[in-house]
C-alpha positions in Angstrom: 153.1 146.7 95.1 152.2 149.9 93.3 150.6 152.1 94.4 148.0 152.7 91.6 147.2 148.5 91.8 146.8 149.1 95.2 143.6 151.5 94.2 143.0 149.1 91.8 142.4 145.9 94.0 140.9 148.4 96.8 138.3 149.6 94.1 138.0 145.9 93.0 137.2 144.4 96.3 135.2 147.6 97.3 133.1 146.8 94.3 132.7 143.0 94.4 131.5 143.4 98.3 128.8 145.5 97.2 127.7 143.1 95.0 127.6 140.2 97.5 125.6 142.7 99.9 123.1 143.9 96.8 123.1 140.2 95.7 122.1 138.9 99.6 119.9 141.5 100.6 118.3 141.4 97.0 117.6 137.3 97.9 117.1 138.1 102.0 113.9 135.8 103.2 111.5 138.4 103.7 108.1 137.3 103.7 106.3 133.6 104.5 102.5 133.0 103.1 100.3 130.1 102.9 98.2 128.4 100.2 95.7 125.8 100.9 96.0 122.7 98.1 92.3 121.6 99.0 88.9 122.6 100.9 89.2 122.6 105.0 86.8 120.6 107.4 88.3 120.0 110.3 91.6 122.7 110.4 90.9 124.9 112.7 94.4 126.8 112.7 95.6 129.9 111.0 97.8 131.2 108.5 99.7 133.1 111.2 99.6 129.9 112.8 101.6 127.5 110.6 103.9 130.6 109.8 104.6 130.7 113.2 105.2 127.1 113.9 108.0 127.3 110.9 110.2 129.6 112.9 111.4 130.5 109.8 114.7 132.5 109.7 114.2 136.4 108.1 117.0 137.7 106.6 118.2 134.3 105.5 119.6 133.8 101.9 116.3 131.9 99.9 119.3 130.3 98.3 120.3 128.6 100.7 118.4 128.0 103.4 117.3 124.5 103.5 113.1 124.5 104.0 113.3 120.7 105.4 113.5 122.0 108.6 110.9 124.4 108.3 108.9 121.1 107.2 109.9 119.0 110.1 108.9 121.7 112.5 105.6 123.2 111.5 105.2 118.6 111.6 106.0 118.9 115.0 103.6 121.0 116.0 101.0 118.6 116.7 102.8 117.2 119.7 101.9 121.0 120.8 98.6 121.7 119.8 96.6 118.7 117.9 94.8 121.3 115.9 98.2 120.8 113.3 97.5 116.8 113.7 95.0 117.8 110.6 97.7 119.8 108.8 100.0 118.3 105.7 103.1 120.2 103.8 102.9 119.7 100.2 106.2 121.6 100.0 107.5 125.3 101.0 107.9 126.7 97.9 110.6 129.7 96.6 109.2 132.4 95.0 112.2 134.7 93.8 113.8 137.0 94.9 113.1 136.5 98.6 109.8 134.9 99.1 108.0 131.6 100.4 104.6 129.9 100.0 104.0 126.9 102.5 101.6 124.5 100.2 99.4 123.0 102.7 96.5 120.9 102.2 94.2 118.8 105.2 94.7 115.2 105.6 91.5 113.3 105.4 89.9 111.0 108.0 90.2 107.6 105.8 90.9 104.8 108.9 89.2 104.2 111.8 92.2 102.0 113.6 90.5 99.5 116.2 93.6 99.6 118.8 92.6 97.7 122.7 89.8 100.1 123.4 90.2 103.3 121.4 89.6 104.2 117.6 92.9 105.5 116.1 91.4 108.0 113.8 94.0 108.3 110.8 94.6 109.7 107.2 96.1 107.3 104.5 99.8 108.0 106.1 98.1 106.6 109.3 98.9 109.7 111.2 96.7 110.0 114.1 94.3 112.7 113.7 91.9 111.7 117.3 91.2 109.1 119.3 87.7 108.0 120.0 86.5 105.9 122.7 83.3 104.8 120.3 83.3 104.2 116.8 80.2 103.4 114.3 80.8 102.0 110.8 78.5 103.7 108.9 78.9 105.4 105.3 79.8 108.7 106.2 82.7 107.2 108.8 86.3 106.5 108.5 86.6 102.6 107.8 87.6 100.5 110.0 90.5 97.8 110.2 90.6 95.8 112.6 93.7 93.5 113.5 96.2 96.1 112.6 99.3 95.2 114.5 100.6 98.5 116.2 104.7 98.7 117.0 104.4 102.1 118.7 104.6 101.5 122.1 103.2 103.6 122.7 101.0 106.8 121.0 99.3 110.1 120.7 97.9 112.7 118.6 99.8 114.0 115.9 102.0 110.7 115.7 102.6 108.2 112.4 101.7 105.1 113.4 104.3 102.3 112.7 102.7 98.6 111.6 103.3 95.3 110.7 101.2 95.2 107.9 102.6 97.7 105.8 100.6 97.5 102.9 97.4 98.9 104.7 99.1 102.3 103.5 98.6 101.3 100.4 94.8 100.6 100.1 93.5 104.0 100.0 96.2 105.3 97.2 94.8 101.3 95.1 91.3 102.8 95.6 92.2 106.3 94.2 93.5 104.3 91.1 90.6 102.3 90.8 88.9 105.8 90.5 86.7 105.6 94.2 87.6 108.4 95.8 87.2 109.0 100.2 83.8 109.2 100.2 82.9 106.7 97.2 85.2 104.4 99.3 84.0 104.9 103.0 80.4 104.4 101.4 81.1 100.9 99.8 83.5 99.6 102.6 82.5 98.6 105.8 85.3 96.9 107.6 88.8 95.9 106.8 90.5 92.8 109.0 93.9 92.4 108.2 95.3 89.0 108.4 97.8 85.7 107.0 97.6 83.0 104.7 100.7 80.5 104.6 101.4 79.4 101.0 102.7 75.8 100.9 104.4 76.3 97.2 106.6 79.1 98.7 106.0 77.9 102.3 106.0 81.8 103.3 103.0 83.8 105.3 101.5 86.8 103.1 99.2 89.6 104.5 95.3 89.2 103.7 92.7 91.7 104.1 89.2 90.7 104.4 86.6 92.9 103.5 83.4 93.1 104.2 80.7 95.6 102.4 77.9 98.2 103.4 76.0 95.2 100.6 76.9 92.2 102.9 79.0 91.1 100.5 82.4 89.7 102.1 86.1 89.6 99.5 89.4 88.4 101.2 92.2 89.7 99.1 95.5 87.6 99.7 99.3 88.9 99.4 98.0 92.6 99.7 102.0 93.6 99.0 101.3 92.4 95.3 99.2 94.2 92.8 96.5 95.5 95.0 95.6 98.1 92.6 94.7 94.7 90.2 93.3 92.8 92.9 90.9 95.6 93.5 90.1 96.2 89.8 88.7 92.5 89.8 87.2 93.0 93.1 84.9 96.1 91.5 84.4 94.7 88.3 82.8 91.2 90.1 81.2 93.2 92.4 78.8 95.0 89.5 78.4 91.5 88.0 78.3 88.1 89.4 75.6 89.5 92.6 73.4 90.3 88.8 74.1 86.8 87.3 71.1 85.5 89.3 68.4 83.7 87.7 64.9 83.1 88.7 65.7 80.3 91.2 67.9 82.0 92.9 71.2 80.2 91.2 74.2 81.9 90.0 74.8 81.3 86.2 77.9 82.1 84.0 77.3 84.1 80.4 76.0 80.7 78.7 73.1 80.2 81.5 74.4 76.9 83.1 73.8 77.4 86.8 77.6 77.5 88.5 78.7 74.9 90.7 81.9 73.8 92.3 84.2 71.1 91.0 85.0 67.5 92.5 87.8 66.8 93.4 89.8 63.4 93.9 91.8 62.4 97.0 95.0 63.7 95.1 93.3 67.0 94.7 93.1 67.1 90.8 89.3 67.6 89.6 87.4 65.0 88.4 85.6 64.5 84.9 82.8 62.2 83.8 82.8 60.0 80.5 81.8 63.2 78.2 84.9 64.6 79.7 83.1 67.2 81.2 84.0 68.2 85.4 81.6 66.4 87.7 79.4 68.9 88.9 79.4 69.9 93.0 77.4 71.7 94.9 75.4 75.1 93.1 76.2 78.0 94.1 73.1 80.2 94.9 72.3 83.6 95.7 72.1 82.7 99.4 75.2 80.6 99.5 76.9 83.8 97.6 76.0 85.7 100.7 76.8 83.5 103.0 80.2 82.8 102.0 82.8 85.1 100.5 84.8 85.7 97.2 88.7 85.1 97.6 90.9 87.3 95.3 94.7 85.6 94.9 97.5 86.0 92.6 99.0 82.4 91.3 101.7 81.7 93.4 104.4 79.7 90.7 108.1 79.7 92.6 111.1 81.9 93.5 112.7 81.3 90.3 109.1 82.0 87.7 108.2 85.8 87.8 104.3 86.6 88.9 103.2 89.0 86.8 100.7 91.7 88.7 97.9 90.5 86.0 98.2 87.1 87.1 95.5 87.1 89.3 91.9 85.3 90.1 89.0 84.9 91.5 87.0 82.0 93.6 84.3 81.7 94.9 84.5 80.5 98.8 82.4 78.8 102.1 83.6 80.0 104.8 85.0 76.6 107.1 81.9 75.8 109.5 
């Protein structure tokens, strides 16, 4: 190689080195700030605490530095400092050329899950925010949840619960879709009790949910893993109408003013009709009976070969078995 070529190559390499150094320096992480997406009520940690918990790699290139590890570090801090349990890292934004912004929100107290003799105050993701020995179901408190099967052998503040009935994780979002925020939801629902119902057509068990309201009304939603948003919509629609369809005698009437009665079934389970072709009327529904019974909300179960649509839902008035 000639002397001239060597000089040219050296100059080229030097220029590339300068460019790379400048490029790396330009995009080297130099600062991290915190931005709150919500107001705070229970968070007591400072911005400096949050940044310190991330243990950020200052000087690393923001172009190649993975941010997931910082989110995990901040989330894991709850095991050391319980105040971090209320912190949710929404995301970490890269602000070019060399800054990070941690977007955070405060986790809300959505559920009070009864576990043995304790009450686990959790957000919608079932993260434990605090643990109480005593809990009263009141309108300004989280929603009481009973009979939730917890799979964690041990748990502490900051842990995420693993549960058998995963449909509970969709409850709050389904309420939000129906324009019920946290304040409205907690002020409406007194308790949620998980259970199951067996369907003979499919020979399967489905998770159901008994809802007791602060108005002393009871709803049972079958199969909470299917079309829960639509089932809540139907529940709210019923709640705002059916209890207003009571006549002066205290009886439930339809839109035509006729008293609502049970159907009468024969031994084979078919509805019985009178000579005029009208269903035989059974026991009348009264306001008192409504309050003592419950309203079942379910989806039509066809079979494994026919798809049930999210709109294929109905309600029925039911008495509790005595």
